[in-house]
C-alpha positions in Angstrom: 0.0 0.0 0.0 3.0 2.3 0.3 3.0 2.8 -3.4 -0.6 3.9 -3.4 0.0 6.3 -0.5 3.0 7.8 -2.3 1.0 8.3 -5.5 -1.8 10.0 -3.5 0.7 12.3 -1.9 2.4 13.1 -5.2 -0.9 13.9 -6.8 -2.0 16.3 -4.1 1.5 17.9 -3.8 1.6 18.4 -7.6 -1.7 20.4 -7.5 -0.5 22.5 -4.5 2.8 23.2 -6.3 1.0 24.4 -9.4 -1.1 26.7 -7.2 1.6 28.2 -5.0 4.5 28.3 -7.4 5.2 31.7 -9.0 3.4 31.2 -12.2 -0.2 30.3 -13.1 -2.5 27.5 -13.6 -4.3 28.8 -16.7 -1.9 31.5 -18.1 0.0 34.6 -17.2 -3.1 36.7 -17.1 -4.6 34.7 -14.3 -2.2 34.3 -11.4 -3.1 31.7 -8.8 -0.8 32.9 -6.0 -2.1 35.6 -3.7 1.1 37.0 -2.2 -0.7 39.0 0.4 -2.3 35.9 1.9 -0.7 32.7 0.7 2.9 33.7 1.2 2.4 34.5 4.9 0.6 31.2 5.4 3.4 29.4 3.6 5.9 31.0 6.0 3.8 29.8 8.9 3.9 26.2 7.5 7.7 26.6 7.0 8.1 27.0 10.7 7.0 23.4 11.3 8.5 21.9 8.1 11.1 19.2 8.0 14.1 21.5 7.5 13.2 23.6 10.6 12.4 20.5 12.7 15.7 18.9 11.8 17.6 22.0 12.7 15.8 22.5 16.0 16.2 18.8 16.9 19.9 18.9 16.2 20.3 21.9 18.5 18.6 20.1 21.3 20.6 16.9 20.8 24.0 18.8 20.6 23.6 21.6 23.1 27.4 21.8 23.5 27.7 23.2 19.9 25.3 26.0 20.8 27.5 26.9 23.7 30.6 27.0 21.5 29.2 29.3 18.8 32.2 31.7 18.9 33.4 34.2 16.4 36.8 36.0 16.3 37.2 39.8 16.5 40.5 41.4 15.5 42.0 43.7 18.2 45.1 45.8 18.5 46.3 46.3 22.1 49.4 47.6 23.8 51.3 44.6 25.2 48.1 42.6 25.7 47.1 39.5 23.8 43.3 38.9 24.1 43.3 35.8 21.8 45.2 34.2 19.1 48.2 36.4 18.1 48.6 37.4 14.4 52.4 37.7 14.3 52.6 39.1 10.8 49.9 41.7 11.5 51.6 42.6 14.7 55.0 43.3 13.0 53.3 45.4 10.3 51.4 47.4 13.0 54.5 48.2 15.0 56.5 49.4 11.9 53.7 51.5 10.7 52.9 53.1 14.0 56.4 53.1 15.5 54.9 51.6 18.7 57.2 48.7 19.8 54.7 46.8 22.0 51.6 46.6 19.8 50.0 43.2 19.5 47.3 42.2 17.0 45.2 39.3 18.1 41.9 37.7 17.3 39.6 37.6 20.3 36.9 34.9 20.5 33.5 36.5 21.1 29.9 35.2 21.0 28.0 37.4 18.6 24.7 36.8 16.9 24.5 40.1 15.1 26.9 39.1 12.3 28.3 36.1 10.6 26.8 32.5 10.5 25.6 32.9 14.1 23.1 35.5 12.8 21.6 32.8 10.6 21.2 30.5 13.6 19.5 33.1 15.8 17.3 34.5 13.0 16.0 31.0 12.0 15.1 30.1 15.6 13.4 33.5 16.1 11.3 33.3 12.9 10.4 29.7 13.5 9.0 30.5 16.9 7.1 33.5 15.6 5.5 31.8 12.6 4.7 28.6 14.6 2.7 30.6 17.1 0.8 32.3 14.3 0.0 28.9 12.7 -1.2 27.5 15.9 -3.6 30.5 16.4 -5.1 29.8 13.0 -6.0 26.2 13.8 -9.7 25.3 14.3 -10.8 23.0 17.2 -9.8 19.3 16.6 -7.4 20.3 13.8 -5.6 17.4 12.2 -2.4 19.5 12.4 -2.6 20.6 16.0 -0.4 17.7 17.4 2.4 18.5 14.8 2.3 22.2 15.6 2.3 21.7 19.3 5.3 19.3 19.1 7.2 21.8 16.9 6.5 24.7 19.3 7.6 22.7 22.3 11.0 21.9 20.7 11.5 25.5 19.6 10.7 26.8 23.1 13.3 24.4 24.5 15.9 25.8 22.1 15.1 29.3 23.2 15.8 28.4 26.8 19.4 27.3 26.0 21.9 29.5 27.8 23.8 30.4 24.7 20.7 31.6 22.9 18.5 33.0 25.6 19.9 36.6 25.7 20.8 37.0 22.0 17.3 36.0 20.8 15.8 38.9 22.7 17.6 41.3 20.3 16.8 39.5 17.0 14.3 41.3 14.7 12.5 39.9 11.8 13.3 42.9 9.6 17.0 42.5 9.9 17.8 39.4 7.9 21.3 37.8 7.7 23.4 39.5 5.2 25.0 37.8 2.2 28.3 37.4 3.9 26.7 35.7 6.9 24.7 33.4 4.6 27.9 32.6 2.6 29.9 31.8 5.7 27.2 29.5 7.1 26.9 27.7 3.7 30.7 27.2 3.6 31.1 26.1 7.2 31.8 22.4 7.9 29.9 22.6 11.2 26.6 20.8 11.1 24.8 23.4 13.2 25.4 25.9 10.4 24.5 23.4 7.7 21.1 22.7 9.3 20.5 26.4 9.9 21.3 27.4 6.3 19.1 24.5 5.0 16.1 25.9 7.0 17.0 29.5 5.9 17.3 28.7 2.2 14.0 26.7 2.3 12.2 29.8 3.5 13.8 32.1 0.9 13.0 29.4 -1.8 9.3 29.4 -0.7 9.2 33.2 -0.9 10.7 33.0 -4.4 8.2 30.3 -5.5 11.0 27.6 -5.9 9.4 24.3 -6.7 11.8 22.2 -4.6 11.3 24.4 -1.5 7.5 24.5 -1.8 7.4 20.7 -2.3 9.4 20.0 0.9 7.3 22.4 3.0 3.9 21.2 1.7 4.8 17.5 1.9 6.0 17.7 5.5 3.3 20.0 6.8 0.2 19.9 4.7 0.1 16.3 3.4 2.5 14.3 5.6 0.8 14.7 9.0 -2.6 13.6 7.7 -3.8 10.0 8.0 -3.9 8.2 4.7 -7.7 8.5 4.3 -7.6 12.2 5.1 -4.8 12.6 2.6 -6.8 10.9 0.0 -9.9 13.1 0.6 -7.7 16.2 0.3 -6.2 14.9 -2.9 -9.7 14.3 -4.3 -10.8 17.8 -3.3 -7.8 19.3 -5.0 -8.5 17.2 -8.1 -12.1 18.5 -8.1 -10.8 22.1 -7.9 -8.6 21.6 -10.9 -11.4 20.0 -12.9 -13.7 23.0 -12.1 -10.9 25.4 -13.0 -10.4 23.7 -16.3 -14.1 23.5 -17.1 -15.0 27.1 -16.1 -11.7 28.7 -17.3 -11.3 30.5 -14.0 -8.5 30.5 -11.5 -8.5 28.1 -8.6 -8.2 29.7 -5.1 -7.0 27.3 -2.4 -7.7 28.0 1.3 -6.3 24.7 2.6 -3.6 26.3 4.7 -5.9 28.5 6.7 -9.2 26.6 6.4 -11.5 27.5 9.3 -14.6 25.5 10.5 -17.4 26.0 8.1 -15.1 27.6 5.4 -14.4 26.0 2.0 -10.9 24.6 1.3 -11.0 25.9 -2.3 -13.0 28.2 -4.5 -13.4 28.5 -8.3 -15.8 31.0 -9.7 -19.3 30.6 -8.2 -18.4 27.2 -6.7 -16.9 26.4 -3.3 -15.7 23.0 -2.1 -16.1 22.1 1.6 -14.0 19.4 3.2 -15.6 17.4 6.1 -18.3 20.1 6.5 -21.4 21.2 4.6 -20.9 24.9 4.7 -24.2 25.3 6.6 -26.2 24.3 3.5 -26.0 20.5 3.6 -28.8 19.0 5.7 -28.4 15.2 6.4 -31.6 13.2 5.6 -33.6 11.7 8.4 -32.5 8.2 9.5 -34.4 5.3 7.8 -35.7 2.4 10.0 -32.8 0.2 9.0 -30.3 3.0 10.0 -32.0 3.3 13.4 -31.6 -0.5 13.8 -28.0 -0.1 12.9 -27.4 2.4 15.6 -28.9 0.0 18.1 -26.7 -2.8 16.9 -23.5 -0.7 17.1 -24.5 0.5 20.6 -24.8 -3.1 21.7 -21.1 -3.6 20.6 -20.1 -0.5 22.5 -19.5 1.5 19.2 -21.0 4.7 17.9 -22.3 5.1 14.4 -20.0 7.0 12.1 -20.8 10.7 11.6 -23.4 11.1 8.8 -21.7 13.8 6.7 -20.4 13.7 3.2 -16.7 13.9 2.7 -16.8 16.7 0.2 -19.7 19.2 -0.6 -19.7 21.4 -3.6 -21.8 24.5 -3.0 -23.1 26.9 -5.6 -22.6 30.3 -3.9 -24.8 32.3 -6.3 -27.7 29.9 -5.9 -27.1 29.4 -2.2 -27.5 25.6 -2.5 -25.6 22.3 -2.6 -24.6 21.5 -6.1 -23.2 18.0 -5.4 -21.8 15.8 -2.6 -18.9 13.5 -3.0 -18.3 10.3 -0.9 -14.6 9.3 -0.8 -13.7 5.7 0.2 -10.1 4.8 1.0 -9.9 1.0 1.3 -6.2 0.6 2.1 -6.2 2.8 5.2 -9.5 1.6 6.7 -9.4 0.5 10.3 -10.9 -2.7 11.6 -13.6 -0.7 13.5 -14.6 1.2 10.4 -14.8 -2.1 8.4 -17.0 -3.6 11.1 -19.3 -0.5 11.0 -19.8 -1.3 7.4 -20.2 -5.0 8.2 -22.8 -4.1 10.9 -24.7 -2.4 8.2 -25.4 -5.9 6.8 -26.9 -6.9 10.2 -29.9 -4.6 9.6 -31.0 -7.0 6.9 -30.9 -9.8 9.5 -31.7 -8.1 12.8 -31.0 -9.6 16.1 -34.6 -9.7 17.3 -33.7 -11.1 20.8 -32.0 -7.9 22.0 -35.3 -6.3 23.1 -36.2 -8.9 25.8 -32.7 -10.1 26.8 -30.1 -8.5 29.0 -26.5 -8.0 27.9 -23.6 -8.4 30.4 -19.8 -8.7 30.2 -17.7 -11.7 31.3 -14.3 -11.1 32.9 -13.0 -14.5 31.7 -14.0 -17.8 30.3 -14.9 -19.4 33.6 -18.5 -20.3 34.4 -20.6 -17.3 35.6 -23.0 -18.0 38.4 -26.2 -16.0 38.6 -27.5 -16.4 42.1 -31.1 -15.2 42.6 -32.0 -14.2 46.1 -35.6 -14.9 47.0 -38.0 -12.4 48.4 -37.8 -11.4 52.0 -40.1 -13.7 54.1 -43.6 -12.5 54.7 -44.0 -10.7 58.0 -46.0 -12.6 60.6 -48.2 -11.1 63.3 -46.4 -10.9 66.7 -48.7 -11.0 69.7 -48.2 -9.3 73.0 -45.1 -10.6 74.6 -44.8 -12.8 71.5 -41.6 -14.1 69.9 -40.4 -13.1 66.5 -40.1 -16.1 64.3 -37.1 -16.6 62.1 -37.4 -16.7 58.3 -35.1 -17.6 55.4 -34.2 -16.2 52.0 -34.6 -18.7 49.2 -32.1 -18.8 46.4 -31.6 -20.2 42.9 -28.5 -20.4 40.8 -28.0 -20.6 37.0 -24.6 -21.0 35.4 -23.1 -20.5 32.0 -19.9 -19.3 30.3 -18.6 -17.5 27.3 -17.4 -19.6 24.4 -15.1 -18.6 21.5 -16.3 -18.8 17.9 -14.2 -18.0 14.9 -13.1 -18.6 11.4 -10.2 -17.7 9.1 -10.8 -17.1 5.4 -7.9 -16.9 2.9 -8.1 -14.8 -0.3 -5.5 -15.7 -2.9 -3.6 -13.1 -4.7 -5.2 -14.1 -8.0 -8.7 -13.7 -6.5 -7.8 -10.2 -5.3 -6.5 -9.2 -8.7 -9.3 -10.8 -10.7 -12.0 -9.5 -8.3 -10.6 -6.0 -8.2 -10.5 -6.1 -4.3 -14.3 -6.5 -4.2 -14.0 -9.8 -2.2 -11.7 -8.1 0.3 -14.4 -5.5 1.0 -17.3 -8.0 1.0 -15.9 -10.5 3.4 -16.0 -8.3 6.5 -19.6 -7.4 5.7 -20.4 -11.1 5.3 -18.8 -11.8 8.7 -21.1 -9.1 10.1 -24.1 -11.0 8.9 -22.6 -14.3 10.1 -22.1 -12.9 13.6 -25.7 -11.7 13.8 -26.9 -15.2 12.7 -24.6 -17.0 15.2 -25.8 -14.8 18.2 -29.4 -15.3 17.1 -28.9 -19.1 16.8 -27.5 -19.3 20.3 -30.2 -17.2 22.0 -33.2 -18.5 20.0 -31.8 -22.0 20.5 -32.5 -21.6 24.2 -36.2 -20.9 23.4 -36.6 -23.7 20.9 -34.5 -26.3 22.8 -36.2 -25.7 26.1 -33.2 -26.6 28.2 -33.3 -27.7 31.9 -32.9 -25.0 34.5 -31.0 -25.4 37.8 -34.0 -27.0 39.5 -34.0 -29.8 37.0 -37.1 -28.8 35.2 -37.3 -27.5 31.6 -37.4 -23.7 31.0 -41.0 -24.0 29.9 -42.7 -26.5 32.2 -46.0 -26.8 34.0 -44.1 -26.8 37.3 -42.8 -23.3 36.4 -46.4 -22.3 35.6 -45.1 -20.7 32.3 -46.5 -23.3 29.9 -50.1 -23.4 28.8 -51.7 -26.8 29.6 -53.6 -26.8 26.3 -52.5 -25.0 23.1 -54.7 -22.1 21.9 -54.6 -20.0 18.8 -53.3 -16.5 19.1 -56.2 -14.2 20.0 -57.3 -11.8 22.7 -58.6 -14.5 25.0 -55.4 -16.7 24.9 -53.1 -13.7 25.3 -55.2 -12.5 28.3 -54.9 -15.9 29.9 -51.1 -16.0 29.4 -50.8 -12.5 30.8 -52.8 -13.5 33.9 -50.5 -16.5 34.4 -47.4 -14.3 34.3 -49.0 -11.9 36.8 -49.7 -14.8 39.2 -46.1 -16.0 39.2 -44.6 -16.2 42.7 -41.2 -15.8 44.1 -38.9 -18.5 45.3 -40.8 -18.7 48.5 -43.8 -19.8 46.5 -45.9 -17.2 48.3 -45.0 -13.7 47.2 -46.9 -12.7 44.0 -44.6 -10.9 41.6 -47.2 -9.4 39.2 -44.9 -9.9 36.2 -46.2 -7.8 33.2 -45.5 -9.0 29.7 -43.9 -6.4 27.3 -43.3 -8.5 24.1 -45.4 -10.8 22.0 -43.0 -13.3 20.3 -44.2 -15.3 17.3 -42.9 -17.4 14.5 -42.9 -15.8 11.0 -46.0 -17.7 10.2 -47.9 -15.8 12.9 -46.3 -12.4 12.3 -49.3 -10.9 10.4 -51.8 -12.2 13.0 -49.7 -10.7 15.8 -49.5 -7.3 14.0 -53.3 -7.4 13.5 -53.8 -8.2 17.2 -51.9 -5.2 18.5 -52.7 -2.8 15.6 -53.9 0.6 16.7 -56.0 1.4 13.6 -58.3 -1.6 13.4 -61.9 -1.0 14.5 -63.7 -4.3 15.4 -67.3 -4.8 14.2 -68.4 -6.3 17.5 -67.7 -5.1 21.0 -66.6 -8.6 22.0 -63.7 -8.3 19.5 -62.3 -5.2 21.0 -58.6 -5.6 21.8 -57.8 -3.8 25.2 -55.2 -1.1 25.1 -53.1 -3.0 27.6 -52.7 -5.8 25.0 -52.1 -3.4 22.2 -49.0 -2.1 24.0 -47.3 -5.4 23.5 -44.4 -5.1 21.0 -44.5 -7.9 18.5 -41.3 -9.8 17.7 -41.2 -12.1 14.7 -38.4 -14.7 14.5 -38.3 -17.3 11.7 -36.1 -19.6 13.7 -39.2 -20.5 15.8 -41.0 -21.8 12.7 -38.7 -24.8 12.6 -39.8 -25.9 16.1 -43.4 -24.9 15.7 -45.4 -22.7 13.4 -48.2 -22.3 16.0 -46.4 -21.8 19.3 -46.2 -18.2 20.6 -44.6 -16.6 23.6 -44.8 -13.6 26.0 -41.7 -12.0 27.5 -41.3 -9.4 30.2 -39.0 -6.5 30.0 -35.5 -7.4 31.3 -35.7 -4.2 33.4 -38.5 -5.8 35.5 -37.3 -9.4 35.8 -34.5 -11.5 34.4 -35.3 -13.5 31.2 -32.4 -14.6 29.0 -28.9 -13.1 29.6 -26.2 -12.9 26.9 -22.6 -12.0 27.5 -19.5 -10.9 25.7 -15.9 -11.1 27.0 -15.0 -7.8 28.6 -12.8 -5.7 26.3 -13.8 -7.9 23.3 -17.4 -6.8 22.9 -18.7 -7.8 19.5 -16.5 -9.3 16.8 -12.8 -9.0 16.4 -11.7 -8.9 12.8 -8.0 -9.1 11.8 -6.2 -9.3 8.5 -2.7 -10.4 7.7 -0.7 -11.2 4.6 -0.5 -14.9 4.0 2.8 -16.8 3.9 1.9 -20.3 2.9 -0.7 -18.9 0.6 0.1 -15.8 -1.5 -2.7 -13.6 -0.6 -4.6 -12.2 2.5 -6.1 -14.0 5.4 -9.1 -12.5 7.3 -9.9 -13.8 10.8 -13.1 -13.2 12.7 -13.5 -14.1 16.4 -16.5 -13.8 18.7 -16.6 -14.5 22.4 -20.2 -15.0 23.3 -22.5 -17.0 25.6 -26.2 -17.0 26.7 -28.4 -18.6 29.3 -32.0 -18.4 30.5 -31.8 -17.0 34.0 -35.4 -16.9 35.2 -38.4 -18.7 33.8 -40.9 -16.4 35.4 -40.3 -13.6 32.8 -41.2 -16.0 29.9 -44.4 -17.8 28.9 -45.2 -20.3 26.2 -48.4 -21.3 24.5 -48.1 -24.3 22.1 -50.8 -22.8 19.9 -53.4 -24.6 17.8 
């Protein structure tokens, strides 16, 4: 993928170079560089560019060199040598002046007003000034904020060096190093001057529109810090701008360097292109039912739905409306979570219908989890005068289950990838998402259809539990009313306390889905009073599940809300909620392997929140 990323960076950098270089995009009569605005912004980006960062980092790593930045000043004194003696100059001075004790010497001094030291001090001062300006321009949550803050921290550390602290107070931006100072720094063999002159000449090159200097600054500050997918979106935006410029015959105006929230990154004629914002004109559509279900599914996995905004929005400024939206998809740099969001989108076609009446928990490990149910407090008994309080006990029940690991690895050969144009690579995570939903549904609904034994030795639905109708009855008002009454009469573990469990869901196989919907429909007016469906039954939420048809096409169920009483509990391993999808390059097989793993378990915890009628 490195070649793809490099090509994207080259494409974006090429467009920026054609914009910022001294010259034009469309001819000499239409310049694309706004010197009053773009040049100052380019200077700001220079302050955090690679040449400046390398210079600053060298200073911090070699502090002793900064302490030894000395220059030699020639002095003539009477019988005093303040530095290295120049014998030839001393003899000449004595003969010319007639003074027998004159000495010409070169005194070592630390000066930053002339010579190559001036280049060092001036670059540090200007880098600090422009970096602060660039930081002030950044919007909240800017993708460049981390880079700018890191550069400012390093520059501040350099300014605190003993050798530079005082000299930097007297450096001014208007007094640039002279040609002699630049020449001496360029000729020096000392690396500190080499790094300083590299940073200095990069700035002067940017100001002159030099292509190499512009490229180095833009690549290291505008393109390099961005994640691959942001870089690709920016490249597409720049490409759109060039296309508009060519089509309209108008100059392209880039505002990428100083783009503010809600402002376009480029303009061309009457059109503006917004990146990661809608310019206040784009209004996202209302969520569809399937999208609402998707949000619920992702929430169950501890994930939030991705922000619903287009990557690029083209606005017609004259009409004051959105002309087009552009969605940009970058496959190579996609994260596993982003892939799974797309995969979860497939789940809405095959929804996990059990989530409404079941409770989700997290397991700390793969050991058996024990769900101990304390019974109700014993009923209070009348205590007579001088009577004795009788002791009571708390009943308890315990259900156990554990999380199991499910997984598969799929290998895609290199030939398949090439022949399928990567479509298989993108579809498999989505297919895994569908497979995960089916597996979880199989496990949970398998508890309903298999009717497993509970801790007391009786089946989940059993006459002893008083949650199984003795005689099957068709789904109608009367049978639902009888089932509701049976749930309300359920007692606690002490067999005495009435729980008054209220059903919230009507669960049916697909064959009874229409009948269930008709039963709870709000808009059906019966012809006879005896056929009226009470409002309390109409509040039941119907749940249709085709897995129930394989066991019975007539049986139907009632379930209480898990907020009132335990029903079925399902668990994920803590820290591994939902699916784990991983890819790696194959070694034995020339291609890519995709692994999907799910740690999941489920168990019926309390039979009193469920009721079954075999139907008729």
